[in-house]
N, C-alpha and C positions, 0 to 999 in steps of 0.2 A: 578258108576253115573247110575241115573234114569232119564229115561223121559217119555215126558207125548205129546201124541199129541193135538197137538194146531189152529186149525182150525183159530185161529185169531191174529196167532203171525206175529207181525211185520218184514215180509221180506225184507225190505231197506238195501240194502246194503252188500246184498246174490250173491254168485255165484258161479261154478259147483264147488265143491272139487276134484269130482272123479267118471266114472262111475261105478255104483250098482249091485249087483249080480242080475239075473233077480228075483232071489224068492224074493225079498224086491216087488217087485211089487203081486205078489202071497197075501203074507202077508196083506199087505194094500191095496186090495182088498176085500180079508176074512175078517179082525177082524177090520181094520175102514176107510169101507166101509160106512157107514154114518155121515165120519167126514173127505170127499173127497173137495177142493178146485178144481173152474175150472182155469185153469193157463192160458187160454187165445186160444185164436186158431187163429194163425200163421202159418197156413203150409207152405207158401215157407220158414220161417226159420227152419220147424218142428215139430213146437210145434201144439201142439191141443188135451190134455188132459188133463188127473186132475194130481193135486196134493196134499202131504196131508205133514203138516206140523208139528215139534215134537221143543220140548223147553225138554232140558239138565234141572236136577237141579239148575243148576249154571245160568241158565238164555240164554246161547248159542243154539240157532234157527238154525238145519237142514230140511231139505226140499228133499223130490223125488218127482220124475217128472220123464217126460222122455223126448226124444228130438231124433225125426227122429229114434221111435221103442225102443231105448235104455235106459232102466234105467239109470238114474243118483242119483248123492248125490249135491243139494245143502247145503250153510251154508254160515258159517266164520269161517276164523281161531281164535282157540282158544285152553282153556285150554285142551277140548274134541276133539279128533278125529275124526276124520267121519271112518273111520274101528272100533272106537270103536261105534258108532253110527248103524255103520251096521249086527253090532253082536249081538247087544243088540234085533233089531230088527227080525233079521234069525233067533233068540231063541224065538221068540214073536209065529211062528210055530207051 
């Protein structure tokens, strides 16, 4: 499965799929810094950082973001597992 960063991906209906390896943030900040979108500033809810939006070749959307300083993977459940997306992302380092 291939993935592509897509700052314009529709994230409607996405939700937390799991916590991510902290290294994914390093990869995103180093390789995709210019494609980051602002997640929103809600410090009382733990949000206040950037996020990165990706699409799998089948159209499934994934997001990398932080809450309370912990990296997370968001998206919708589907054919592609969050762990497969995370492994692909870590291989981009």
